[in-house]
C-alpha positions as a printed NumPy array, in Angstrom:
array([[ -0.223,   0.027,   0.485],
       [  2.868,   2.427,   0.748],
       [  4.32 ,   1.458,  -2.233],
       [  1.518,   1.754,  -4.432],
       [  0.433,   5.964,  -2.351],
       [  5.029,   6.301,  -3.007],
       [  4.424,   5.917,  -7.009],
       [  1.391,   7.539,  -7.54 ],
       [  3.459,  10.202,  -5.823],
       [  6.233,   9.78 ,  -7.653],
       [  4.332,   9.793, -10.465],
       [  2.159,  12.395,  -9.677],
       [  5.556,  14.882,  -9.327],
       [  7.003,  13.876, -12.221],
       [  3.819,  15.076, -14.233],
       [  4.398,  18.27 , -12.747],
       [  8.103,  19.254, -12.965],
       [  7.467,  17.723, -16.919],
       [  4.38 ,  21.027, -16.795],
       [  6.656,  22.965, -15.283],
       [  9.62 ,  23.349, -17.905],
       [  7.474,  23.024, -21.258],
       [  6.262,  26.041, -19.521],
       [  8.892,  27.383, -18.998],
       [  9.93 ,  26.39 , -22.01 ],
       [  7.028,  27.692, -24.562],
       [  7.728,  31.234, -22.117],
       [ 11.193,  31.515, -23.257],
       [ 12.241,  34.581, -23.98 ],
       [ 12.765,  36.42 , -27.192],
       [ 15.919,  38.155, -28.125],
       [ 14.984,  41.541, -29.19 ],
       [ 17.335,  42.301, -31.225],
       [ 16.998,  38.801, -33.376],
       [ 13.213,  39.286, -33.21 ],
       [ 12.103,  43.184, -32.367],
       [  8.37 ,  42.763, -33.687],
       [  7.694,  38.941, -31.854],
       [  9.355,  41.402, -28.719],
       [  6.408,  44.548, -29.678],
       [  3.64 ,  41.422, -30.225],
       [  4.192,  39.882, -26.706],
       [  4.724,  43.726, -25.45 ],
       [  1.139,  44.226, -26.944],
       [  0.306,  40.923, -24.765],
       [  0.916,  42.1  , -21.567],
       [ -0.227,  45.607, -21.522],
       [ -3.322,  45.811, -19.275],
       [ -6.37 ,  47.871, -20.006],
       [ -7.764,  49.031, -17.524],
       [-12.095,  48.374, -17.025],
       [-13.927,  50.266, -15.131],
       [-18.068,  48.908, -12.942],
       [-20.649,  50.009, -14.713],
       [-21.512,  52.851, -13.197],
       [-22.454,  56.193, -13.754],
       [-21.569,  60.125, -12.563],
       [-22.969,  63.403, -14.197],
       [-20.664,  66.225, -13.074],
       [-24.492,  68.354, -13.174],
       [-25.873,  65.8  , -10.525],
       [-22.873,  67.734,  -8.407],
       [-23.022,  71.022,  -8.674],
       [-21.32 ,  71.438, -12.018],
       [-23.181,  73.946, -14.452],
       [-22.163,  74.702, -18.359],
       [-21.224,  78.122, -20.12 ],
       [-17.563,  78.358, -20.178],
       [-17.583,  81.604, -17.146],
       [-18.925,  79.272, -14.549],
       [-15.532,  77.563, -11.769],
       [-16.539,  73.813, -11.528],
       [-13.446,  72.838,  -9.629],
       [-15.588,  71.502,  -6.869],
       [-17.777,  69.585,  -8.491],
       [-15.347,  67.824, -10.932],
       [-14.045,  66.783,  -7.039],
       [-16.836,  65.656,  -5.621],
       [-18.062,  63.314,  -8.159],
       [-14.773,  61.907,  -8.676],
       [-14.598,  61.194,  -5.031],
       [-17.881,  59.745,  -5.232],
       [-17.038,  57.391,  -7.52 ],
       [-13.962,  55.637,  -6.422],
       [-15.789,  55.305,  -2.875],
       [-18.141,  54.141,  -4.42 ],
       [-16.153,  51.589,  -5.968],
       [-15.363,  53.952,  -9.238],
       [-16.907,  54.321, -12.535],
       [-17.241,  56.597, -15.341],
       [-17.827,  60.405, -14.438],
       [-19.599,  62.253, -17.45 ],
       [-18.983,  65.239, -18.951],
       [-22.324,  66.305, -20.548],
       [-21.582,  68.53 , -24.433],
       [-21.264,  71.127, -23.24 ],
       [-18.201,  74.173, -22.089],
       [-17.082,  73.634, -18.851],
       [-14.628,  76.01 , -17.405],
       [-12.458,  74.47 , -14.185],
       [ -9.766,  74.696, -12.579],
       [ -7.126,  70.889, -12.011],
       [ -8.68 ,  67.468, -12.192],
       [ -7.18 ,  65.069, -10.175],
       [ -8.995,  62.056, -11.273],
       [ -8.441,  58.692,  -8.76 ],
       [ -8.362,  54.997,  -8.465],
       [-11.074,  53.432, -10.469],
       [-12.098,  56.544, -12.955],
       [-13.188,  56.722, -16.194],
       [-13.362,  60.817, -16.659],
       [-15.373,  60.797, -20.18 ],
       [-16.238,  63.267, -22.041],
       [-19.716,  62.597, -24.134],
       [-19.704,  64.44 , -27.831],
       [-19.751,  68.416, -28.286],
       [-18.425,  68.318, -24.51 ],
       [-15.238,  71.19 , -23.626],
       [-13.635,  71.362, -20.436],
       [-12.007,  75.179, -20.733],
       [ -8.74 ,  75.117, -18.046],
       [ -8.376,  77.773, -15.674],
       [ -5.288,  80.837, -16.747],
       [ -5.139,  81.565, -13.588],
       [ -2.334,  79.872, -12.686],
       [ -2.631,  80.259,  -8.409],
       [ -5.749,  77.96 ,  -9.312],
       [ -3.037,  74.683,  -9.531],
       [ -1.931,  74.353,  -6.771],
       [  1.778,  72.343,  -5.458],
       [  2.445,  68.898,  -6.256],
       [  5.027,  66.578,  -6.74 ],
       [  5.276,  66.861, -10.52 ],
       [  8.734,  67.29 , -12.768],
       [ 10.265,  70.354, -15.497],
       [ 12.018,  69.06 , -18.339],
       [ 13.494,  65.629, -16.619],
       [ 13.912,  67.32 , -13.199],
       [ 11.691,  65.963, -10.581],
       [  9.761,  69.766,  -8.2  ],
       [  7.147,  69.952,  -6.166],
       [  5.155,  72.654,  -9.322],
       [  1.633,  73.416, -10.644],
       [ -0.475,  71.034, -10.597],
       [ -0.56 ,  69.551, -14.379],
       [ -4.17 ,  70.135, -15.573],
       [ -4.644,  66.55 , -15.04 ],
       [ -3.652,  64.654, -13.13 ],
       [ -3.113,  61.501, -11.212],
       [ -1.067,  60.237,  -8.384],
       [  0.086,  56.372,  -7.62 ],
       [ -3.208,  55.489,  -9.565],
       [ -4.053,  52.938, -10.569],
       [ -7.081,  51.575, -13.295],
       [ -7.81 ,  55.562, -14.783],
       [ -8.598,  56.893, -17.811],
       [ -9.753,  59.58 , -19.629],
       [-11.644,  58.678, -22.625],
       [-14.692,  59.795, -25.494],
       [-15.362,  62.212, -27.918],
       [-15.181,  66.116, -26.519],
       [-12.041,  68.517, -26.653],
       [ -9.824,  69.379, -23.29 ],
       [ -9.128,  73.299, -23.942],
       [ -5.8  ,  74.753, -22.019],
       [ -6.256,  77.373, -22.695],
       [ -3.147,  78.751, -23.209],
       [ -1.938,  81.424, -25.733],
       [  0.674,  84.583, -25.628],
       [ -1.177,  85.657, -23.049],
       [ -1.037,  83.259, -20.366],
       [  1.457,  80.015, -20.113],
       [  3.274,  80.469, -23.465],
       [  4.801,  83.683, -22.42 ],
       [  6.709,  81.728, -19.419],
       [  9.014,  80.68 , -21.864],
       [ 10.486,  83.458, -22.227],
       [ 10.053,  84.2  , -25.81 ],
       [  9.261,  87.334, -27.916],
       [  6.976,  85.418, -30.41 ],
       [  5.058,  83.62 , -27.561],
       [  4.201,  87.33 , -25.688],
       [  6.716,  87.552, -23.361],
       [  7.705,  91.489, -23.061],
       [ 11.098,  93.228, -21.324],
       [  9.339,  93.686, -17.398],
       [  7.766,  90.106, -17.376],
       [  8.714,  86.641, -15.839],
       [  9.557,  83.279, -17.391],
       [ 11.461,  80.374, -16.692],
       [ 15.401,  81.499, -17.241],
       [ 15.793,  84.263, -14.162],
       [ 18.182,  82.032, -12.352],
       [ 16.214,  81.591,  -9.906],
       [ 14.006,  78.798, -11.196],
       [ 14.586,  76.735, -13.665],
       [ 18.434,  76.904, -13.747],
       [ 18.084,  76.861,  -9.508],
       [ 15.752,  73.775, -11.125],
       [ 18.858,  72.307, -12.669],
       [ 21.178,  73.062,  -9.978],
       [ 19.183,  71.511,  -6.901],
       [ 19.028,  68.159,  -8.857],
       [ 22.571,  67.717,  -9.624],
       [ 22.47 ,  68.827,  -5.93 ],
       [ 20.821,  66.14 ,  -4.737],
       [ 18.782,  67.701,  -2.679],
       [ 15.292,  65.86 ,  -1.391],
       [ 12.309,  66.923,  -4.401],
       [  9.847,  67.988,  -1.569],
       [ 12.758,  70.865,  -0.818],
       [ 12.051,  71.854,  -4.427],
       [  9.083,  74.095,  -4.148],
       [  7.98 ,  75.898,  -7.008],
       [  5.19 ,  77.114,  -8.365],
       [  3.545,  81.247,  -7.77 ],
       [  6.393,  83.541,  -9.441],
       [  8.616,  80.405, -10.533],
       [  6.862,  80.567, -14.542],
       [  7.545,  77.047, -15.233],
       [  4.858,  75.165, -16.549],
       [  2.861,  72.546, -15.968],
       [  2.048,  69.527, -18.304],
       [ -1.677,  69.299, -19.415],
       [ -2.531,  64.616, -18.576],
       [  0.234,  63.8  , -16.002],
       [ -0.326,  60.421, -14.468],
       [  2.287,  60.18 , -12.055],
       [  3.678,  56.522, -10.823],
       [  0.009,  54.546, -11.62 ],
       [ -0.4  ,  51.205, -13.671],
       [ -3.124,  50.687, -16.013],
       [ -3.91 ,  53.902, -17.566],
       [ -5.673,  54.837, -20.343],
       [ -6.087,  58.166, -22.698],
       [ -8.366,  57.061, -25.407],
       [-10.643,  59.137, -28.434],
       [-10.4  ,  62.482, -26.919],
       [ -8.736,  65.76 , -28.531],
       [ -6.488,  67.97 , -26.291],
       [ -5.623,  71.786, -27.718],
       [ -3.546,  74.206, -27.086],
       [ -1.496,  72.977, -23.504],
       [  0.864,  75.196, -21.422],
       [  3.902,  72.348, -21.701],
       [  3.817,  68.462, -22.102],
       [  0.28 ,  67.554, -23.556],
       [  0.831,  63.817, -22.143],
       [  3.028,  63.137, -19.797],
       [  2.671,  58.866, -18.263],
       [  6.198,  59.912, -15.77 ],
       [  7.126,  56.647, -13.423],
       [  4.534,  54.565, -14.765],
       [  3.275,  51.185, -16.13 ],
       [  1.14 ,  49.964, -18.617],
       [ -0.348,  52.906, -20.581],
       [ -2.776,  52.998, -23.567],
       [ -2.428,  56.291, -25.898],
       [ -4.945,  54.929, -28.722],
       [ -7.163,  57.815, -31.049],
       [ -6.214,  61.766, -28.878],
       [ -5.755,  64.854, -31.333],
       [ -3.254,  66.829, -30.1  ],
       [ -3.712,  70.599, -31.618],
       [ -1.381,  72.203, -29.749],
       [  1.843,  74.843, -30.991],
       [  3.096,  76.48 , -27.924],
       [  6.605,  76.508, -26.797],
       [  7.478,  72.771, -26.159],
       [  3.972,  70.86 , -26.604],
       [  5.225,  68.238, -27.012],
       [  2.478,  65.358, -28.187],
       [  3.405,  62.606, -25.987],
       [  6.231,  62.292, -23.909],
       [  6.636,  58.806, -21.961],
       [  9.625,  59.353, -18.895],
       [ 10.541,  56.664, -17.226],
       [  8.073,  53.749, -17.825],
       [  6.83 ,  51.516, -19.372],
       [  4.878,  49.032, -21.198],
       [  3.225,  52.302, -23.156],
       [  1.913,  52.489, -26.272],
       [  0.562,  55.457, -28.768],
       [ -1.982,  54.954, -31.206],
       [ -3.866,  55.448, -33.958],
       [ -3.341,  59.118, -32.851],
       [ -2.617,  62.421, -34.823],
       [  0.127,  65.271, -33.596],
       [ -0.389,  68.405, -34.973],
       [  2.278,  70.173, -32.464],
       [  4.423,  73.144, -31.821],
       [  7.33 ,  71.191, -30.93 ],
       [  8.284,  66.761, -31.072],
       [  5.4  ,  64.821, -31.387],
       [  6.119,  62.06 , -29.675],
       [  9.632,  62.748, -26.934],
       [ 10.3  ,  59.382, -25.233],
       [ 11.981,  60.8  , -22.04 ],
       [ 14.127,  59.132, -18.926],
       [ 15.202,  62.174, -16.38 ],
       [ 17.485,  64.931, -16.706],
       [ 21.668,  65.416, -15.746],
       [ 21.664,  64.395, -11.756],
       [ 18.561,  64.321, -11.579],
       [ 18.65 ,  61.666, -14.544],
       [ 21.199,  59.525, -12.099],
       [ 19.155,  59.883,  -9.275],
       [ 16.702,  58.192, -10.112],
       [ 18.087,  55.765, -12.359],
       [ 14.509,  54.321, -14.261],
       [ 14.449,  53.806, -18.552],
       [ 11.72 ,  53.887, -20.121],
       [ 11.511,  51.033, -21.749],
       [  8.664,  49.162, -24.082],
       [  7.035,  51.779, -25.884],
       [  5.148,  51.018, -29.173],
       [  3.837,  54.   , -31.294],
       [  1.52 ,  52.311, -33.9  ],
       [ -0.63 ,  54.049, -37.202],
       [ -0.457,  57.654, -36.147],
       [ -0.018,  60.427, -38.273],
       [  2.698,  63.335, -37.219],
       [  2.388,  66.876, -39.128],
       [  3.959,  70.101, -37.614],
       [  6.986,  69.242, -35.106],
       [ 10.689,  69.356, -34.134],
       [ 10.271,  65.256, -34.524],
       [  8.356,  62.795, -36.158],
       [  9.265,  60.281, -33.086],
       [ 12.13 ,  61.76 , -30.631],
       [ 13.785,  60.592, -27.76 ],
       [ 15.489,  62.805, -26.022],
       [ 17.075,  64.724, -24.385],
       [ 16.537,  63.912, -21.528],
       [ 17.764,  60.141, -21.554],
       [ 19.841,  60.07 , -18.573],
       [ 18.716,  56.891, -17.235],
       [ 18.5  ,  55.205, -20.382],
       [ 15.403,  53.968, -23.246],
       [ 15.478,  50.617, -25.065],
       [ 12.906,  48.664, -26.983],
       [ 11.235,  51.756, -29.363],
       [  8.927,  50.25 , -31.827],
       [  7.837,  52.693, -34.924],
       [  5.445,  51.133, -37.037],
       [  2.467,  51.93 , -39.947],
       [  2.457,  56.103, -39.303],
       [  2.43 ,  58.885, -41.726],
       [  4.428,  61.959, -41.077],
       [  4.23 ,  64.661, -44.001],
       [  4.676,  68.541, -42.941],
       [  6.561,  71.524, -44.916],
       [  7.081,  71.865, -40.653],
       [  8.192,  69.387, -39.467],
       [ 12.122,  69.029, -39.105],
       [ 12.782,  64.759, -39.088],
       [ 11.337,  61.883, -38.777],
       [ 13.44 ,  60.246, -36.427],
       [ 14.828,  61.665, -34.127],
       [ 17.823,  60.805, -31.254],
       [ 19.627,  63.805, -28.894],
       [ 21.408,  64.233, -25.961],
       [ 25.554,  65.349, -24.536],
       [ 27.844,  64.612, -22.713],
       [ 25.926,  66.93 , -19.569],
       [ 23.079,  64.434, -20.306],
       [ 24.194,  61.283, -20.89 ],
       [ 21.955,  57.515, -21.167],
       [ 22.257,  55.265, -23.206],
       [ 19.145,  54.514, -26.834],
       [ 19.193,  51.782, -27.696],
       [ 16.829,  49.085, -30.119],
       [ 15.138,  51.669, -31.914],
       [ 13.452,  49.264, -34.895],
       [ 11.035,  51.253, -37.457],
       [  9.598,  49.851, -39.586],
       [  6.213,  50.472, -42.724],
       [  7.261,  53.971, -42.681],
       [  5.469,  57.367, -45.301],
       [  7.202,  60.339, -44.865],
       [  5.834,  62.858, -47.646],
       [  8.496,  66.822, -46.372],
       [ 10.029,  66.424, -44.224],
       [ 12.698,  69.915, -44.088],
       [ 16.185,  68.5  , -43.214],
       [ 16.178,  65.04 , -42.806],
       [ 14.957,  61.865, -42.529],
       [ 16.994,  60.311, -39.356],
       [ 18.752,  63.102, -37.372],
       [ 21.146,  61.721, -34.378],
       [ 22.5  ,  64.669, -32.485],
       [ 25.102,  63.83 , -29.497],
       [ 25.727,  66.998, -29.097],
       [ 22.642,  68.612, -28.919],
       [ 22.761,  71.814, -26.852],
       [ 20.336,  74.374, -25.758],
       [ 20.698,  76.932, -22.654],
       [ 24.208,  77.768, -23.2  ],
       [ 26.707,  75.094, -21.85 ],
       [ 26.205,  71.602, -22.084],
       [ 28.98 ,  69.85 , -21.275],
       [ 30.178,  67.619, -19.694],
       [ 32.335,  63.426, -18.229],
       [ 28.214,  61.741, -18.898],
       [ 29.042,  60.492, -22.782],
       [ 26.03 ,  59.277, -24.582],
       [ 25.556,  56.34 , -26.19 ],
       [ 23.356,  54.992, -28.787],
       [ 23.377,  51.452, -30.67 ],
       [ 20.657,  49.471, -33.184],
       [ 18.593,  51.434, -35.034],
       [ 17.571,  49.981, -37.829],
       [ 14.39 ,  51.336, -40.415],
       [ 13.078,  49.528, -42.615],
       [ 10.734,  49.424, -45.73 ],
       [ 10.866,  53.488, -45.377],
       [  9.292,  55.636, -48.391],
       [ 10.203,  59.603, -48.018],
       [  8.902,  61.824, -51.374],
       [ 10.839,  64.929, -50.158],
       [ 13.864,  64.181, -47.218],
       [ 14.989,  67.59 , -46.946],
       [ 19.212,  68.277, -46.14 ],
       [ 20.054,  65.275, -45.759],
       [ 18.995,  61.13 , -45.223],
       [ 20.543,  60.578, -42.055],
       [ 22.896,  63.05 , -40.475],
       [ 24.197,  61.761, -37.517],
       [ 27.35 ,  62.442, -34.94 ],
       [ 28.558,  60.854, -31.727],
       [ 31.982,  61.064, -29.975],
       [ 34.721,  58.903, -31.028],
       [ 35.339,  57.346, -28.018],
       [ 31.906,  56.253, -27.784],
       [ 30.73 ,  56.178, -31.521],
       [ 27.201,  55.803, -32.695],
       [ 26.786,  52.272, -33.201],
       [ 24.376,  49.405, -35.524],
       [ 22.206,  52.093, -37.891],
       [ 20.528,  49.79 , -40.409],
       [ 18.798,  51.047, -43.454],
       [ 16.985,  48.25 , -45.149],
       [ 14.447,  48.667, -47.929],
       [ 14.318,  52.292, -47.971],
       [ 14.055,  55.01 , -50.736],
       [ 14.682,  58.742, -50.613],
       [ 13.988,  61.721, -52.768],
       [ 14.58 ,  64.292, -53.516],
       [ 17.074,  64.725, -50.414],
       [ 19.845,  67.193, -50.596],
       [ 22.459,  64.562, -50.056],
       [ 22.774,  60.899, -48.496],
       [ 23.796,  60.992, -45.218],
       [ 26.481,  62.927, -42.882],
       [ 27.937,  61.527, -40.082],
       [ 30.657,  61.566, -38.213],
       [ 31.631,  58.461, -35.214],
       [ 29.577,  55.673, -36.317],
       [ 30.03 ,  52.135, -36.294],
       [ 28.991,  49.822, -38.537],
       [ 26.309,  51.941, -41.159],
       [ 24.585,  49.548, -43.668],
       [ 22.929,  50.872, -46.218],
       [ 20.571,  47.368, -47.378],
       [ 19.011,  47.961, -50.509],
       [ 18.422,  51.719, -50.194],
       [ 17.66 ,  54.471, -53.202],
       [ 18.741,  58.002, -52.337],
       [ 17.952,  60.486, -55.402],
       [ 16.527,  57.752, -57.933],
       [ 19.905,  55.752, -57.359],
       [ 20.995,  52.544, -54.665],
       [ 23.565,  53.473, -52.098],
       [ 26.439,  51.317, -52.054],
       [ 27.551,  49.871, -49.07 ],
       [ 31.487,  49.864, -49.394],
       [ 31.296,  53.615, -50.694],
       [ 30.619,  54.886, -46.458],
       [ 33.109,  56.949, -45.14 ],
       [ 33.14 ,  58.522, -41.616]])
């Protein structure tokens, strides 16, 4: 009897071991350099979309008034509080114009704008209290983003309505200090030594974030939509216009989906979407018409980026349209923590005001690494400067040299067609001490371009079946 029990137990244990080994082998990790698009599929399957209780809460039932003149901040706050305390659901904004200060999301809340709804955000900076956020890659206590969620789970902003930041040259934008955006002598701006410069220095000196107090009088503009430290977040179908600063900013977040969003905002630093220190981010079916980069993947800046030490990774961009902007899909310049595994597929990029299709930028003060960037099936109508720009000497705000040489490796563009390529097909400049590695063009056609390439300190540049200005480029003649 004991032997039979032992044999049965042994057989069952053996089955469990075999099942475990089979499961491990079936889930074998795919190497991103060997099969990048298989890795992309695995990332897509792993991203969790939020789901919500089948309950609705109209803002009208909590005192909200349309018309665009009455402040509805307290009504938004109350309805979101009730919704999350009751297990979550959909907070509905009906057709009409609703003025408000910042909206702070909470767990299990879907902020839903019905068609015809427009949320007008206050242009009074004093309406936006201090929260933990960041400005240009450095964490700080500053004005709340217009829509903000901090350490929340299962959240969304959805619907066919409009989010209007109401930013223009009379408010928010002139804070950048540029005359073209309304700044004039006597007005405050971010470039005062006590503002942006002091913030960057606090990052270098490792001042605790809670003691980096800005807000009123500091002229550091807030992001529009910021998910800070969030998990399972969605923004879908809405139209966003007239942002103070960066438009969509997933910060230290995991599983973020940006789907079907239209961004039209031509103010200073009006990047369309800036995933920062974030993982598993999908940006799809969107349209970007911006005053800065359409999509700019970030990972912190300088000393503060080294303190945080988080990568942005597993970023997918697909089926998007890029119009005006400094770049279509950009990595940097705030990339100190590092960026890896970026996939760009089936996108259209076309505008005389679009400078580059793909851009990577850093400098020796930033440092950081960008690796494993895969781009395929891209249709480019017109770009002003180049198709691919890799600049490791990016310079803004004066001298940006330091002791942290940035690194770029494994960048592939495949099946790309460009009608009007601007000045260069490839414009790339790396460091002699740490050259840019492995840049590959495969099945790329570029017409109406000034020069095929201008490169310096690039190791292993391959142009495979690449035709520029009607002529196939001979790989053997590429020189640094």
